[in-house]
Structures are given as structure tokens and as C-alpha cells.
N, C-alpha and C positions, 0 to 999 in steps of 0.2 A: 656580163651586164650590158644594157641599152644605154646609150648617152642621149641627151635631150634631142638631138637631130635623127637619131635611129627612132626614137618614139614618135616623133613627128611624121617620119617618113612610112611609119608602119601604120599610122592613123590616116595620113594623106591617101595611101594604096587601097585603105578599107581592110586590112589584115588585121589591126587592133581596132576595136571599137569602142568608143567611150563617149556616152549621152548623157547629159548635154556635155559637150565639148568646149572648154575655154582655155585658150592656148596661154594665156597669161597664168595658168596652174601650172604650166611645164616648168620643171627644176633641171639642174645639170644632169641628173642621172635617174629621175622619177617625175611622177606627176601627182600633184596634191590631190584629194579626191575629199567632196564637203559632207559634211554631216545631213544626213535626211531628216524626216520630219517624225517618225514613229519611234517609239521605244517600247521594249518589253521587260516586264519585271516578274519573274516566278512564270513565266509562261504566258502571262496576259498582258494584253495592250494597256500600256500604262499612261501614256500622255502622247499626245499629238502637238508638236509645235517645241519650241524652246523650253528649257527647263533647267532646274539645277541637279546635281548629282550630289547627293549628300556623302558625309565621310563614310568611309569603307563601305559604300553601295556599290551593288553590282546589277549591270542591266544591260540589256542588247540594245544597239542601235543599226544603223545602216548608212551606206553611201547614198547621197543624192543620185551619184553616177550610177549607171547600168553600164557593164562592160561585157566584152566578148573576148576572150583571149583565144589566138588561134592555134592550131594544134603544133606550132613550132615554137611557141613561146610558154614560160611560166612567169608567175607573178608574185611579189611578195607584197603583203600590206605591213606598213611599219607606223609607228606613231610618229607625230612631228615633235621636235625637242621643245617647242613652245607649251604644248600641252604635258609632255613628260617632266618638264619643270615646275609645272603646277600641281603634279602629283597624279596625273590621269594616264591609266593604261589604256589603249584603243584595242589591243587584242591580248589575249592571255597565251594560247597556244595555236591557234587557227591561223597563222600569218602566211601560209603557203596557197597559192591559188593554181589548181591544175590546168595544163592547155585543155582547151575546149570549153571551159567553164563560161557560163553566161548568166547575167543577173546582176543584181546589187550586192554590194559587199556586205556581209553582217560585221558589225563592230562588237567586240567584248569589251566593254567599259566599266573600268573599276577605279574608284576614287581612293587612292593611297595617301591623300593630303590629311589634314586636321582641320579643314574647312570646305564646304560646299563649294563646287565648281559651276559656272553657268555654262551652258551648253548651248550655244545659237545655232539653229538650223541654218545652212548653208555656208558656215565656215569652215575653211580647210581644218579638217580633224585628223588626216592620215595620208600617207603617200603610197602611190605602188611604184615599185620598180620591177624591171622586167630582165629577163635572161632567156637567151635563145638556146634550144635543145640542138644537139648533133644531127637530128633529122626530126621530121614531125611524129607525134606520138601515134603509134599504131592504134590504141583505143583511147582517144582524148577522153575527157570528162564527158558525160553524157552519152557516151557508147552505151547501146543497150545490153551489153555483156557486164556493164559494171555497178548497173543500180545506183546511180549518181543521186542521191536524195535532195540535193541542193540546188540542181540545175534549174535555171529560170526563177530563182528566188526574187521576191520584191520585199522591200520592206524588213524589218528584222525578224530573222527567222528563227525560231526556237531548235532545241537540239533534236534530232531525227529520233523517234521513239518506235520501234518495231511493235506490231500490234500482236 
């Protein structure tokens, strides 16, 4: 797992790209990502801007940041403890980010508490941690042979449904 100085070095060298980058979001072994402005409920654009997530509600959000993970790193998205203590999940099962992924991170938001939770656009909502592979992936995410459905995603992106 990469520590803060390793993450900073990967960004400085241009291997790992996070845009917009804010060095104040760097943590000891992760970097915070902030909440983007659009949300999807039932596959439809719900709201743009800050909003409440109702009790037991599920919706998709996204990171403000766009990331590009190099072929020799993987990333994990995890909720921040502040939100977990309020009863908000930020991902249900899709916490793994493949080497080679480019785009904004879709967040699977679920309110498990007994009261609505206010979500402010631009607020740190989750964190990314990084691990180095033993060598670069032979076929990183986005490789033509992989049929990578979410490469280049922007905004809250619904589940891929084959036609």
C-alpha cells in the first residue's frame, strides 16, 4: 500500500493523475475525494447540486475528481469514518478500481440511518488508497480486449445493461 509520500510522488511524476488535485486532501495512506454535483436515482438524473439523501434511500453519486490509475497501481475507494458514523455508505460492492481506469468514481450512496443526511457538493466523501502491482498489468482497464464499460465515465454512471 502506498503512503502519503508515495502517492504524492506518483502524482508529481504524472503516473497517477487526480484532477483537480488538492494536496490538503492527502492523508497518511490515502487521498480524500470530494462529492460531485450530479446524482442518479432509478437510472435518471435526480438532482444537480447539494441535497438530502432520505432514510433508506439509494442513489448514485460521483467524485468531483477525475482519476487516471497507471497500469502498475490499483486503487480502493472507501468511505470516510465521518460519513460512516452518520450511517452513510459510499460504496456497496464496487470499491476496487482497476489499473488503467480513467474517469470519475461512481459512488453507491445508501442512507442506513434513521434521519435524512445532507450531502454537500465538494465535501470530502470518500478516500482512495493505492497498492502497487508486482509488475504493470498486461491488459489494463480500457484495453480493447476487455470491453471496459466504465472507462472515461463522467458523472454518476448507471449500471451497464447489454443491448
